[in-house]
MIGU-810110 format. One record per residue (C-alpha): residue in three letters; residue number from 1; x, y, z. Coordinates in nm, 2 decimals, decimal comma. Layout:
N
SITE resn resi     c1     c2     c3
SITE  ALA  NUM      X      Y      Z
...
***
This chain:
427
SITE resn resi     c1     c2     c3
SITE  MET    1   8,63   9,84   9,78
SITE  THR    2   8,91   9,78   9,57
SITE  LEU    3   9,28   9,90   9,53
SITE  THR    4   9,24   9,94   9,17
SITE  ASP    5   8,93  10,21   9,09
SITE  ALA    6   9,20  10,46   9,13
SITE  ALA    7   9,45  10,35   8,92
SITE  HIS    8   9,24  10,35   8,64
SITE  ALA    9   9,11  10,70   8,68
SITE  LEU   10   9,46  10,83   8,66
SITE  GLN   11   9,61  10,60   8,45
SITE  ALA   12   9,38  10,71   8,10
SITE  ARG   13   9,48  11,03   7,92
SITE  HIS   14   9,28  11,32   8,06
SITE  ALA   15   9,06  11,03   8,24
SITE  TRP   16   9,04  11,34   8,55
SITE  GLU   17   8,85  11,64   8,48
SITE  PRO   18   8,79  11,93   8,75
SITE  PRO   19   8,41  11,90   8,93
SITE  ARG   20   8,19  12,15   8,79
SITE  ALA   21   8,14  12,37   9,09
SITE  LEU   22   8,57  12,42   9,06
SITE  SER   23   8,55  12,49   8,73
SITE  ALA   24   8,32  12,77   8,79
SITE  ALA   25   8,48  12,89   9,06
SITE  ASP   26   8,84  12,89   9,01
SITE  PRO   27   8,96  12,75   8,63
SITE  GLU   28   9,24  12,88   8,67
SITE  LEU   29   9,33  12,63   8,96
SITE  ALA   30   9,08  12,38   8,76
SITE  ASP   31   9,30  12,41   8,50
SITE  LEU   32   9,64  12,33   8,72
SITE  LEU   33   9,48  12,02   8,87
SITE  SER   34   9,39  11,92   8,49
SITE  ALA   35   9,75  11,97   8,40
SITE  GLU   36   9,86  11,75   8,71
SITE  ALA   37   9,66  11,45   8,59
SITE  GLU   38   9,79  11,49   8,23
SITE  ARG   39  10,12  11,47   8,37
SITE  ARG   40  10,06  11,16   8,60
SITE  ALA   41   9,87  10,99   8,28
SITE  SER   42  10,16  11,06   8,06
SITE  GLY   43  10,47  10,85   8,22
SITE  LEU   44  10,55  10,62   8,51
SITE  GLN   45  10,56  10,72   8,82
SITE  LEU   46  10,88  10,52   9,01
SITE  LEU   47  10,92  10,77   9,30
SITE  ALA   48  11,00  10,58   9,61
SITE  GLY   49  10,76  10,80   9,82
SITE  GLU   50  10,47  10,86   9,59
SITE  ASN   51  10,19  10,63   9,51
SITE  LEU   52   9,83  10,61   9,39
SITE  ALA   53   9,54  10,66   9,65
SITE  THR   54   9,24  10,43   9,61
SITE  GLU   55   8,93  10,57   9,48
SITE  ALA   56   8,77  10,47   9,87
SITE  VAL   57   9,04  10,67   9,99
SITE  LEU   58   8,99  10,96   9,75
SITE  ALA   59   8,64  10,96   9,85
SITE  ALA   60   8,68  10,95  10,22
SITE  LEU   61   8,91  11,28  10,19
SITE  ALA   62   8,64  11,49  10,02
SITE  GLY   63   8,40  11,34  10,22
SITE  PRO   64   8,16  11,56  10,49
SITE  LEU   65   8,44  11,53  10,81
SITE  VAL   66   8,68  11,75  10,54
SITE  ASP   67   8,57  12,08  10,73
SITE  LYS   68   8,53  11,92  11,10
SITE  TYR   69   8,74  12,07  11,38
SITE  ALA   70   8,79  11,79  11,67
SITE  GLU   71   9,07  11,93  11,85
SITE  GLY   72   9,19  11,65  12,11
SITE  TYR   73   9,06  11,28  12,13
SITE  PRO   74   8,80  11,08  12,13
SITE  GLY   75   8,55  11,15  12,45
SITE  ARG   76   8,79  11,44  12,50
SITE  ARG   77   8,76  11,70  12,26
SITE  HIS   78   8,76  12,09  12,28
SITE  HIS   79   8,47  12,13  12,04
SITE  THR   80   8,11  11,95  12,05
SITE  GLY   81   7,91  11,76  11,75
SITE  CYS   82   8,16  11,54  11,77
SITE  ALA   83   7,99  11,20  11,78
SITE  VAL   84   8,06  11,09  11,46
SITE  ALA   85   8,42  11,21  11,44
SITE  ASP   86   8,49  11,03  11,75
SITE  ALA   87   8,37  10,70  11,62
SITE  THR   88   8,53  10,77  11,26
SITE  GLU   89   8,89  10,79  11,51
SITE  LEU   90   8,81  10,49  11,75
SITE  LEU   91   8,73  10,30  11,41
SITE  ALA   92   9,08  10,37  11,21
SITE  ILE   93   9,27  10,32  11,57
SITE  SER   94   9,11   9,97  11,62
SITE  ARG   95   9,18   9,91  11,26
SITE  ALA   96   9,55   9,98  11,27
SITE  ARG   97   9,61   9,82  11,61
SITE  ALA   98   9,47   9,49  11,46
SITE  LEU   99   9,66   9,54  11,10
SITE  PHE  100   9,98   9,60  11,27
SITE  ALA  101   9,93   9,40  11,64
SITE  ALA  102  10,05   9,71  11,83
SITE  GLU  103   9,90   9,81  12,15
SITE  HIS  104   9,84  10,14  12,07
SITE  ALA  105   9,82  10,37  11,80
SITE  ASN  106   9,77  10,73  11,73
SITE  VAL  107   9,61  10,82  11,40
SITE  GLN  108   9,64  11,22  11,40
SITE  PRO  109  10,02  11,26  11,27
SITE  ARG  110  10,02  11,45  10,93
SITE  SER  111  10,30  11,34  10,75
SITE  GLY  112  10,59  11,06  10,84
SITE  THR  113  10,81  11,35  10,98
SITE  SER  114  10,54  11,47  11,21
SITE  ALA  115  10,50  11,15  11,36
SITE  MET  116  10,86  11,11  11,44
SITE  LEU  117  10,89  11,49  11,61
SITE  ALA  118  10,63  11,39  11,83
SITE  ALA  119  10,80  11,07  11,88
SITE  PHE  120  11,08  11,30  11,98
SITE  ALA  121  10,90  11,47  12,18
SITE  ALA  122  10,74  11,17  12,36
SITE  LEU  123  11,07  11,01  12,47
SITE  LEU  124  11,34  11,29  12,48
SITE  ARG  125  11,46  11,65  12,59
SITE  PRO  126  11,59  11,91  12,37
SITE  GLY  127  11,99  11,80  12,38
SITE  ASP  128  11,98  11,42  12,45
SITE  SER  129  12,17  11,20  12,26
SITE  VAL  130  12,04  11,01  11,96
SITE  LEU  131  12,22  10,73  11,77
SITE  ALA  132  12,04  10,72  11,40
SITE  MET  133  12,16  10,60  11,00
SITE  SER  134  12,34  10,89  10,88
SITE  LEU  135  12,21  11,09  10,60
SITE  GLU  136  12,49  11,01  10,36
SITE  HIS  137  12,41  10,63  10,40
SITE  GLY  138  12,02  10,67  10,38
SITE  GLY  139  11,91  10,84  10,69
SITE  HIS  140  11,58  11,09  10,68
SITE  LEU  141  11,62  11,47  10,72
SITE  SER  142  11,41  11,40  11,04
SITE  CYS  143  11,67  11,16  11,20
SITE  GLY  144  11,95  11,44  11,22
SITE  SER  145  11,96  11,70  10,97
SITE  ARG  146  12,10  12,02  11,07
SITE  ALA  147  11,79  12,19  10,86
SITE  ASN  148  11,52  12,02  11,08
SITE  PHE  149  11,46  12,03  11,42
SITE  SER  150  11,64  11,71  11,49
SITE  GLY  151  11,96  11,76  11,42
SITE  ARG  152  11,91  12,15  11,58
SITE  TRP  153  11,77  12,00  11,90
SITE  PHE  154  11,92  11,71  11,98
SITE  ASP  155  12,28  11,55  11,97
SITE  VAL  156  12,25  11,28  11,69
SITE  ILE  157  12,54  11,03  11,62
SITE  GLY  158  12,52  10,86  11,30
SITE  TYR  159  12,56  10,49  11,19
SITE  GLY  160  12,62  10,36  10,86
SITE  VAL  161  12,68  10,10  10,62
SITE  ARG  162  12,96   9,85  10,55
SITE  GLU  163  13,17   9,97  10,24
SITE  GLN  164  13,20   9,61  10,10
SITE  ASP  165  12,80   9,54  10,10
SITE  GLY  166  12,62   9,82  10,15
SITE  LEU  167  12,45   9,64  10,45
SITE  ILE  168  12,42   9,79  10,81
SITE  ASP  169  12,70   9,77  11,02
SITE  LEU  170  12,56   9,67  11,33
SITE  ASP  171  12,91   9,61  11,49
SITE  GLN  172  12,93  10,00  11,42
SITE  VAL  173  12,60  10,05  11,58
SITE  ARG  174  12,69   9,86  11,91
SITE  GLU  175  13,04  10,04  11,96
SITE  LEU  176  12,84  10,37  11,86
SITE  ALA  177  12,59  10,32  12,16
SITE  LYS  178  12,82  10,22  12,41
SITE  ALA  179  13,05  10,53  12,34
SITE  HIS  180  12,75  10,75  12,36
SITE  ARG  181  12,52  10,58  12,55
SITE  PRO  182  12,22  10,74  12,37
SITE  LYS  183  11,87  10,79  12,49
SITE  ALA  184  11,71  10,68  12,16
SITE  ILE  185  11,84  10,47  11,90
SITE  ILE  186  11,69  10,51  11,54
SITE  ALA  187  11,61  10,21  11,33
SITE  GLY  188  11,54  10,27  10,94
SITE  SER  189  11,60  10,45  10,62
SITE  ILE  190  11,46  10,60  10,35
SITE  SER  191  11,68  10,43  10,10
SITE  TYR  192  11,80  10,13  10,26
SITE  PRO  193  11,65   9,84  10,03
SITE  ARG  194  11,71   9,55  10,27
SITE  ARG  195  11,48   9,38  10,56
SITE  LEU  196  11,61   9,51  10,89
SITE  ASP  197  11,71   9,33  11,22
SITE  TRP  198  11,49   9,43  11,44
SITE  ALA  199  11,60   9,23  11,74
SITE  ALA  200  11,97   9,27  11,66
SITE  PHE  201  11,85   9,66  11,74
SITE  ARG  202  11,66   9,56  12,02
SITE  GLU  203  11,93   9,39  12,19
SITE  ILE  204  12,19   9,70  12,14
SITE  ALA  205  11,91   9,90  12,27
SITE  ASP  206  11,86   9,72  12,58
SITE  GLU  207  12,24   9,72  12,65
SITE  VAL  208  12,27  10,05  12,64
SITE  ASP  209  11,93  10,13  12,80
SITE  ALA  210  11,82  10,34  12,52
SITE  TYR  211  11,43  10,36  12,36
SITE  LEU  212  11,41  10,18  12,02
SITE  VAL  213  11,23  10,41  11,76
SITE  ALA  214  11,15  10,19  11,43
SITE  SER  215  11,18  10,47  11,13
SITE  ALA  216  10,93  10,24  10,88
SITE  ALA  217  10,75  10,48  10,67
SITE  GLN  218  10,90  10,35  10,38
SITE  ILE  219  10,83  10,00  10,49
SITE  THR  220  10,46  10,06  10,66
SITE  GLY  221  10,26   9,88  10,34
SITE  LEU  222  10,53   9,58  10,32
SITE  VAL  223  10,50   9,56  10,72
SITE  ALA  224  10,10   9,55  10,68
SITE  ALA  225  10,12   9,30  10,38
SITE  GLY  226  10,36   9,07  10,64
SITE  ALA  227  10,62   9,10  10,33
SITE  VAL  228  10,89   9,20  10,58
SITE  PRO  229  10,94   9,17  10,96
SITE  SER  230  10,69   9,39  11,14
SITE  PRO  231  10,92   9,61  11,42
SITE  VAL  232  10,64   9,64  11,63
SITE  PRO  233  10,72   9,38  11,88
SITE  TYR  234  11,08   9,50  11,85
SITE  ALA  235  11,04   9,88  11,92
SITE  ASP  236  10,91  10,10  12,14
SITE  VAL  237  10,77  10,30  11,91
SITE  VAL  238  10,72  10,29  11,57
SITE  VAL  239  10,71  10,60  11,31
SITE  ALA  240  10,48  10,52  11,03
SITE  ALA  241  10,33  10,65  10,65
SITE  THR  242   9,95  10,62  10,55
SITE  HIS  243  10,07  10,72  10,22
SITE  LYS  244  10,34  10,50  10,02
SITE  LEU  245  10,31  10,14   9,97
SITE  LEU  246  10,00  10,18  10,19
SITE  ARG  247   9,81  10,35   9,94
SITE  GLY  248   9,64  10,53  10,19
SITE  PRO  249   9,62  10,96  10,23
SITE  ARG  250   9,91  11,17  10,25
SITE  GLY  251   9,98  11,14  10,65
SITE  GLY  252  10,17  10,95  10,95
SITE  LEU  253  10,09  10,65  11,24
SITE  LEU  254  10,26  10,64  11,57
SITE  LEU  255  10,23  10,25  11,69
SITE  CYS  256  10,34  10,21  12,07
SITE  THR  257  10,38   9,98  12,37
SITE  GLY  258  10,05  10,05  12,59
SITE  GLU  259  10,31  10,22  12,90
SITE  LEU  260  10,36  10,52  12,62
SITE  ALA  261  10,05  10,54  12,49
SITE  ASP  262   9,97  10,85  12,70
SITE  ARG  263  10,32  11,04  12,65
SITE  VAL  264  10,31  10,97  12,27
SITE  ASP  265   9,93  11,08  12,25
SITE  ARG  266  10,01  11,44  12,44
SITE  ALA  267  10,33  11,46  12,22
SITE  VAL  268  10,10  11,48  11,92
SITE  PHE  269   9,83  11,70  12,06
SITE  PRO  270   9,86  11,90  12,21
SITE  PHE  271  10,24  11,93  12,22
SITE  THR  272  10,30  11,92  11,84
SITE  GLN  273   9,99  11,95  11,66
SITE  GLY  274   9,65  12,13  11,70
SITE  GLY  275   9,32  11,94  11,59
SITE  ALA  276   9,34  11,65  11,36
SITE  ALA  277   9,23  11,66  10,97
SITE  MET  278   8,94  11,47  11,04
SITE  ASN  279   8,92  11,34  10,65
SITE  GLU  280   9,29  11,19  10,69
SITE  VAL  281   9,18  11,00  10,97
SITE  ALA  282   8,89  10,85  10,78
SITE  ALA  283   9,07  10,81  10,47
SITE  LYS  284   9,36  10,60  10,67
SITE  ALA  285   9,09  10,37  10,82
SITE  VAL  286   8,96  10,27  10,46
SITE  ALA  287   9,37  10,25  10,41
SITE  PHE  288   9,40   9,99  10,68
SITE  ALA  289   9,08   9,79  10,59
SITE  GLN  290   9,20   9,75  10,29
SITE  ALA  291   9,52   9,64  10,36
SITE  THR  292   9,36   9,33  10,52
SITE  THR  293   9,23   9,21  10,21
SITE  PRO  294   9,37   8,93   9,97
SITE  GLU  295   9,41   9,18   9,66
SITE  PHE  296   9,67   9,38   9,88
SITE  GLY  297   9,88   9,11   9,98
SITE  ALA  298   9,90   9,02   9,60
SITE  TYR  299   9,97   9,42   9,50
SITE  ILE  300  10,26   9,40   9,76
SITE  ALA  301  10,42   9,08   9,63
SITE  ARG  302  10,38   9,25   9,26
SITE  ALA  303  10,57   9,53   9,37
SITE  VAL  304  10,83   9,36   9,55
SITE  GLU  305  10,88   9,11   9,26
SITE  GLY  306  10,93   9,39   9,03
SITE  ALA  307  11,16   9,60   9,20
SITE  ARG  308  11,40   9,25   9,22
SITE  ALA  309  11,31   9,27   8,85
SITE  LEU  310  11,43   9,63   8,78
SITE  ALA  311  11,72   9,55   9,01
SITE  THR  312  11,86   9,30   8,81
SITE  ALA  313  11,78   9,47   8,47
SITE  LEU  314  11,97   9,80   8,56
SITE  ALA  315  12,26   9,61   8,71
SITE  ARG  316  12,27   9,42   8,34
SITE  THR  317  12,29   9,80   8,19
SITE  GLY  318  12,63   9,86   8,42
SITE  ALA  319  12,43  10,06   8,69
SITE  ARG  320  12,54   9,90   9,04
SITE  PRO  321  12,26   9,83   9,24
SITE  LEU  322  12,33   9,90   9,61
SITE  THR  323  12,35   9,61   9,86
SITE  GLY  324  12,34   9,38   9,53
SITE  GLY  325  11,96   9,41   9,52
SITE  THR  326  11,64   9,46   9,69
SITE  ASP  327  11,45   9,26   9,99
SITE  THR  328  11,14   9,54   9,93
SITE  HIS  329  10,99   9,77   9,66
SITE  LEU  330  11,29  10,04   9,68
SITE  VAL  331  11,57   9,98   9,42
SITE  THR  332  11,93  10,22   9,48
SITE  ALA  333  12,20  10,22   9,18
SITE  ASP  334  12,50  10,38   9,16
SITE  VAL  335  12,50  10,48   8,80
SITE  SER  336  12,85  10,70   8,79
SITE  ALA  337  13,00  10,34   8,58
SITE  LEU  338  12,75  10,51   8,27
SITE  GLY  339  12,87  10,83   8,26
SITE  VAL  340  12,62  11,01   8,46
SITE  THR  341  12,58  11,18   8,80
SITE  GLY  342  12,21  11,13   9,00
SITE  ALA  343  12,08  11,46   8,89
SITE  GLN  344  12,17  11,40   8,52
SITE  ALA  345  12,01  11,04   8,55
SITE  GLU  346  11,70  11,20   8,72
SITE  ARG  347  11,65  11,47   8,43
SITE  ARG  348  11,72  11,21   8,13
SITE  CYS  349  11,45  10,98   8,29
SITE  ALA  350  11,20  11,26   8,37
SITE  ALA  351  11,24  11,40   7,99
SITE  ALA  352  11,09  11,05   7,85
SITE  GLY  353  10,85  10,99   8,10
SITE  LEU  354  11,04  10,80   8,37
SITE  MET  355  11,00  10,99   8,73
SITE  LEU  356  11,27  10,89   8,99
SITE  GLY  357  11,52  11,06   9,24
SITE  LYS  358  11,88  11,13   9,29
SITE  CYS  359  11,98  10,96   9,60
SITE  ALA  360  12,34  10,96   9,77
SITE  VAL  361  12,55  10,65   9,76
SITE  PRO  362  12,78  10,58  10,07
SITE  PHE  363  13,14  10,66  10,04
SITE  ASP  364  13,10  10,85   9,74
SITE  ALA  365  13,22  11,19   9,74
SITE  ALA  366  12,98  11,32   9,46
SITE  PRO  367  12,79  11,66   9,62
SITE  ALA  368  12,49  11,64   9,74
SITE  ALA  369  12,33  11,82   9,48
SITE  GLU  370  12,43  11,60   9,21
SITE  THR  371  12,51  11,24   9,38
SITE  SER  372  12,63  10,95   9,23
SITE  GLY  373  12,30  10,76   9,29
SITE  ILE  374  11,93  10,67   9,19
SITE  ARG  375  11,66  10,56   9,38
SITE  LEU  376  11,32  10,41   9,29
SITE  GLY  377  11,02  10,23   9,39
SITE  THR  378  10,78  10,00   9,24
SITE  GLY  379  10,47  10,11   9,44
SITE  ALA  380  10,29  10,31   9,15
SITE  ALA  381  10,39  10,08   8,90
SITE  ALA  382  10,24   9,80   9,09
SITE  ALA  383   9,89   9,97   9,14
SITE  LEU  384   9,93  10,04   8,79
SITE  GLY  385   9,94   9,63   8,71
SITE  LEU  386  10,31   9,66   8,59
SITE  GLY  387  10,45   9,32   8,70
SITE  PRO  388  10,85   9,18   8,68
SITE  ALA  389  10,84   9,19   8,32
SITE  GLU  390  10,75   9,54   8,25
SITE  LEU  391  11,00   9,63   8,52
SITE  ALA  392  11,25   9,44   8,33
SITE  GLU  393  11,22   9,64   8,07
SITE  VAL  394  11,17   9,96   8,24
SITE  GLY  395  11,49   9,93   8,38
SITE  ALA  396  11,64   9,83   8,04
SITE  LEU  397  11,48  10,17   7,95
SITE  ILE  398  11,67  10,36   8,20
SITE  GLY  399  12,03  10,15   8,09
SITE  ALA  400  11,98  10,27   7,76
SITE  LEU  401  11,87  10,65   7,84
SITE  LEU  402  12,17  10,72   8,09
SITE  SER  403  12,39  10,57   7,82
SITE  GLY  404  12,31  10,84   7,59
SITE  GLY  405  11,99  10,68   7,40
SITE  ALA  406  11,68  10,91   7,28
SITE  PRO  407  11,44  11,02   7,57
SITE  ALA  408  11,13  11,02   7,26
SITE  ALA  409  11,20  10,67   7,17
SITE  ALA  410  11,20  10,56   7,55
SITE  ALA  411  10,90  10,79   7,65
SITE  ALA  412  10,71  10,65   7,33
SITE  ARG  413  10,79  10,27   7,49
SITE  VAL  414  10,65  10,38   7,83
SITE  ARG  415  10,33  10,54   7,70
SITE  GLU  416  10,26  10,19   7,50
SITE  LEU  417  10,37  10,00   7,87
SITE  LEU  418  10,11  10,22   8,02
SITE  GLN  419   9,86  10,16   7,75
SITE  ALA  420   9,89   9,80   7,77
SITE  ALA  421   9,80   9,81   8,13
SITE  GLY  422   9,54  10,02   8,08
SITE  ALA  423   9,41   9,77   7,82
SITE  LYS  424   9,44   9,50   8,04
SITE  GLY  425   9,32   9,65   8,37
SITE  SER  426   9,55   9,69   8,66
SITE  ARG  427   9,53   9,38   8,85
***
């Protein structure tokens, strides 16, 4: 199996065509899916949470397990005819455990957020105190938003970053932990581009007798390739995602200690989910296997190197990379010096075929609907074969757009970059 076949298929304009059965049964939906393929082929995906699933992953998703109901766990199903489903899930579990050196893995969560809900259910009870990164500083909705279960059912205290350098303030984390004595501490973020000090978080959690939960959805692929330190040796539970940098199906993953295995499994089924999507479980098994290959390691290295080049290029245009750069595939930048808000930057770049997202800038007063920052990820670009040189040019294009450059000219150059990548083939 290779990592590049899906990139080839999605890169060329009109490369995807709806299967004949779909076109005949539902031409309206077939047209919509064709439009989505066209949209992807004509622009560059820089959203941090999206990537290109591989051809083998797509094949597993469409395979015979797509409509198999296998409620429960291997050997303990609530339906008959589950022998193959059992073998598939056991294969996915064994591959996940080996890939991440984890004592236990649950491969059933449907998303990173559903995995986080299960982690809360396994370790906590409503009303318990939790210390997590604040949303304003890069925390996820599932770690304290009042619109989410986490903020409604739990007392979430937020920690943040230092104003002078944008790095996580571990002294503040320790002070808040001692003051509030949380039942759990969540380490991780959706927009923090630096490596986390898992050992320091573990030390703080032990000081207040708290569980340590690693929110690692953004960096799952980086951990798999050894590009960043793994939280598995330090965290009681790791909440991960199988899409994003891992290039698998949209879905979640839970890794935990053997001691917590039964509690985590029961928190997924039957507490927060019913029957697993077995085609997703199969596709996760594919992704775990692909992540062990040298090709995957080269892909991750290209994504990280590209992100550093992108951050450097953005800095040259007058944008301010948060934390001064990146250690991962993530780049976050304050664009207010260019005279635009994050929302305006998002719209201007989209008009030129560059898909990125706005994000909050810590200690900034801009409203959440506008923000002063942008967040980018290099996962999909690296999957298409774009490296540091191309991503440095992309950074320059973004700076020009945000300074008033013409979207049409930038869009033409984006198409040229994509065509050049297609001509030489994804690496």
